[in-house]
Structures are given as C-alpha cells and as structure tokens.
N, C-alpha and C positions, 0 to 999 in steps of 0.2 A: 404316821398311818393317818388317812385321811377319813374323818368319820361318817362319809355316806359310803362306806365301801367296805371296811372291818371283814375280810374274807377267812380271817382264821375263825372268827368268830361266826359265821355263816355257815363254815362248813362245819363247824361245830355241832351247829344246830341240826343240819341237815344228818348229819351223821347219827346224831339223837335221835330225832324222826324215823329213821331207818331201824334203828333198833328196838322204838316203842310198836314199830307197827310190825316187824320180825316177833314180838315179844307177845302182844296181841293174836297173831294166826297162830302161834302155838298153843296160845292157852284155850282161844276158840277151839282148840279140835281135842286137846286133853283133859280140860278142865269141866269138872260141873256146870250147870247155865247159874245156880247161886253163888257160887264161887269165883266165877266171870266175871257176873255183873260188880262184885264186892272189891274185884282187882283192878274192874275197869273205873269206877270211883274213885279208889286210891291215885290211878295212874292220871285221871282227868285233875284231880286236886294237885296232884305232883306237875303238872303239866302246865296248868295254871301259876302255880308259885314259880316255874324256870322261865314262862316268856315273860312273869312282873319282873322278876332278877335280871333278864335278857335286857327290858327295855329301860331299865335304870343303870344296868352297866354303860348301854348305847347313849343316853342322856347324860353321862359321867363323860364319858370318851369326848361328846362334841363340845363338853363346856370344855376341859381341858384343852381342847385344839383349838378351841376360840380364844382360849385367855392366851396359849401358848400362842398364837398367831398375833396376839395384838400386846403381846409384851416383844415379841420380836419388832413392830412397826415400831413402837414405843423407843425402842433401843436403837432403830434403824436412824430415828426423825432426830433422837437427844444424840446420838454417838454414843450410846451408854452400853455396855456389856460386860459378863460378869469373870470370870474365873476360878480356880482351886487347883492345888496340888496337894499332894501328900509329903511331909518331912523328910521322911524316912527314904523313899523310892525316888521322889526329885518327878516324878511323875503329875501329868496332870491334865485338866482340861480346860477350854475356855468355848463361849457361846460363838453365836457366827459372827456377831456383829465386833469381837473381841478378836478375833479371826480376819473379821472385812479391815479393821482398823490398820491390821500387820500387813495386810495384803498377802493372806495367805489360806489357801484351801480349809475350809471350817474342817474338815474330815480327817484332817492329817493329823495325826496323834501330835500332840506336844508337852514340854515340859519345863522344867528349869531352867536349863541349859538354853534351851530352844528360847524363851522367853528372854532372856538375860543379854541374847547375843545382837538384839535389835538396838539395843541403849547405847548414847553416845559416851565415851569414856567419862566425863565426869558423873553424866548420870547414870551410868552403871557403877560407880563406886557408892552413888548415896544408896540406889537399889539396893545393890548386896547387902550392908550395911542395915537398913532398914527391917532386910529381910533376916539379917543373922538375929537381931536385937527382939525380932516378934517370934523368932523360935526359941531364943535361949530366955526372954525375960516376958515373952507373952505381950511385948507392946505394939501396940495396934500402929499403923503409919499411912500417913496422905500426902501424898508427893504429886508437885508438876517436875516431869522431867521429858528430855529430849530424847528422840529414835530417829532411825532409819528403815523406813519398812524394807519389806522383800523385793519390790518394787524400786528401791533408791530415793521414795520421798522421805524428804524432811518433816517431821510433826512434834505435835508439843501434843504431852498426854497426862492425866490425872490419873495415878493410881492410888487406890483405897483399900489395904490389906488387914484383915483382921485373923486373930489365931485361933482357932477351937481346940479348946481344952479338955482333956480327959484325964480325972486323977493326976490333975497337978501337970500333965504332958502335952503340948500341943500335939495334937494329932491329925492335924488340918488346916493350910493356910485356904482363907476363901476373902476374895474380895472386887469390887469394882474397877471397870478401865472406860476411861472417856479418852476420845477426840478432843483436844480442846486448841488445836492449830487456831483457827480465827481469833477466838477471845485473846489469846495470848501472843500471835500478832499484833492485833488491834491495841492491846496493855503496850506492847513495845513501842510500837509508832508511837503512842501518845506520852510514852516515857523521854522517847528521844524530839518529840517535839517539845517537850515541856524542860528539857536539856539545854537544848536550843533556844527556847526563850529564855530562859534563868542564862544562856550565856549572854543573849544580847541584852538585856537588861543591866547585866555587871557592865557590860562595855560600855553601854548608853551612860551608867550611873560615872562609871569613871572618865567618860568625854563631860559631863555635865559637874564634875566636881573641878576638873581640867580648867575649864569654862570661867566657873565661879572663881576659880584661883587667879585666873588673869584678870577677872574683873575683880578683884580686892587689891591685887598689884597695881591695875590703871588706877584705881580708885585712891591706894596711897602715892601713885606716884602723880596724881592731880592736887591731892592734897599740901604735898610737899610743895609743888611746883606754888600754889598759889600763896603758900606762906612766903616762898621766898620771892615772887613777888611783891607782897605786901613789906618785905626786909626793903628789896629792893627800891620801893616808893617813900620810905622813909627816909633811906641813906640821899636820894634824889632831894626829896623835900628839904633833907637837912644842909643838903651843899645847898641848894637855891637859897637857901636861909642866910647861908654864912657868905654867900659871894652879893647879898644884898643889902650888907651893912656898908657903911662910908666908911674913906681908911682915914685914918688919923692923923 
C-alpha cells in the first residue's frame, strides 16, 4: 500500500465522521442543552484523540513503506533476498529479489520442492543434506551452489539457512539468498589462471633442470677430455724422450 493513498483508512475516517454528525443531529433534537454540551465536549476530546492516533498511524505506515522500499533497493543492488518455509508442510515464501534470482514471478507461491528443483545434480545433493541436518539436528548452513533459473540461466548462489526452534523442535526454516555468479566466475577464472601458471612454472622448471643436467654432462665430458689430453701429452713427451736417447 502506498503511504500517500491509504484508501481504507480514509474511508473509515469518513464513515466515523458521518456517524458523529448523525449522532450530533440526534442529540441536538432530543437532549437538554446541558447534557448536549457535555456530550459535545466528550465527543470533541474523543475526536482529537482519534485524529492524533490516525496521524501517528499514517506516519508509521509511511516509515514502514519507506523502510520496505529501502530494503528492496538494497537487496536489488546487493542481489540478496530472503526466504522461509514450514518444515512440516513444505510451504514457503520468498522476497522479490529471491524470486528475481530464480527468474520467477514474486507473486507465485513457492515451496521446498520448487526451490530444490532449480539446483544442478551435485548442488541438489548438498542442499538436501544441509536442510535435513538443519531440521533434524538444528544445524545452520552456509553453502555456495549452482542452479539453473526458470529461464535457463546458469548461476552461482550463496544460501544461508537457520532453523527457528520452539520447544526443542524446528518450526521454521529461514535464511538469505544471494546471486554470487560474477564473483564466483571471477574466482574460477583466477583459479584457472593460477593452475595454468603453476603448469607453466612446472614445465619451465623441468626444462631448466634438463638444461642444467645437459650442462653438467657437458662439464663432465669437458673435464674428462682435458684429463685425456693431459695423459696424451705425457705419453707423447715420454715417447719423444725415449726416441731422443742415443743408440748403444
């Protein structure tokens, strides 16, 4: 209801005003003047109180309407909505933003079965187990899951569920629901880049290790060749010395 219209409230006030006017007309015709004045004073005081209460009510309704609109805008910007359901009947409700995330009409009735139907196979297993533990063990949950909307859009969502317990029994489940697709896709892309980088580092490290091994083999071969050259020089020197001796 818009705060600047309040049709039912205004109709009630008009009805009350008509009744007071009718009563005043009746009293004026049938009551002595003294009694009539006393009654008019009482009616005036009553009327003032009613006007004051009506003003307070209108102010309160405007505040509530403003807060509701503010929450709706904040939820739309942050892409966060709310939900709740009855564990016994499975019937539930969700906010406009939660319905929008699912690409559903906010006015359409919802329930646990409908909510579960949007999740992908792996995510459905996780959320069903989490809801079961919440109802049976009163355990809250906070999950990041995958779903496909009514329009076939793939999304990542974060859902937080908290059980409402009364006399040791869960009488209601409620929580928040947020579209985290952009953030999740960025995280996955970052992880992909990280994995690729690690793979490249591993490949480059392997190449470097092979290059070092080749250098070490070359170094060993070079040293061995130098030793061999020294041995050959010694042998040549020995032969020359042997050949230079005079014959007996």
